[in-house]
Phi, psi and omega in degrees: 000139180258121179260117175258100187264127188219159165212149184212139171264314188239019173090351177294306182298315180302316177294316177302307181305312177305315179289327175293323181291320174304316179298313185293335180070205186298346184271005187245152171246136171260115186233124182290145185303323186293329176267352179293137179231166181303322181295328173295319180289324184286327178289333187279146175264347184200164185221141168243125178254122189229120179201169176277163160269127179233120172063044187055026175217171181288160184295149178311314181300315180300312182297325178298319177302314180295316179301326184285323193259339194311296187287327177297337185248355186303132181071014183239341185240009188307141177094334187292153185281154168205164179216167184222154175217122191242128169262120186239154170281326175208345189225283180097340193289335181292313174299313180306310181297324176287317179300314182302319180295322180289311183291342175293327179289331176279353185058036176285164190240112183288138182250351176210162177303146174301142175258116176242117184252112189269108180278357173069021185274116182239338181262163176312311178302311181296317178303319184280335190288156175297137185258146176240117176280134181301145179301325176297321174302314180299322177295318183296319172310304177301322178298312177304303182305311186296317181287330176290314177296320172299315176303322178288319179291334184269355181072022177287326178263000000 
């Protein structure tokens, strides 16, 4: 099973997570970060972490999920595959680096380059507004979900 763990503030990361889930199909679970528990991570064979970048770091709800689950799964999920999708206003690298540092401790294995989607929100109004992710990006998300799910089912990852 593929666990797609997500948090969103203005809709972009939610839309990306939903598209990844659509692509992955019935063997995937879409889990809001606030609801994710250590058991969800232990049951999954792979992970996609999807969140916005806020103030050059991952969103607080996603960080809280890692804080809550880190030690209960430490040493129990080593070698499992993961991918990331970050919704950013302009950069995204801060959130990406934070997630990569955390999952390095879990000894997870990245299976694809990070997906960082720059929404270009620079003014207060743009930052706070509900986001619409371009269909081409959502197609890339669906492809990520499909490829990840297929790789798990074939034992590639």
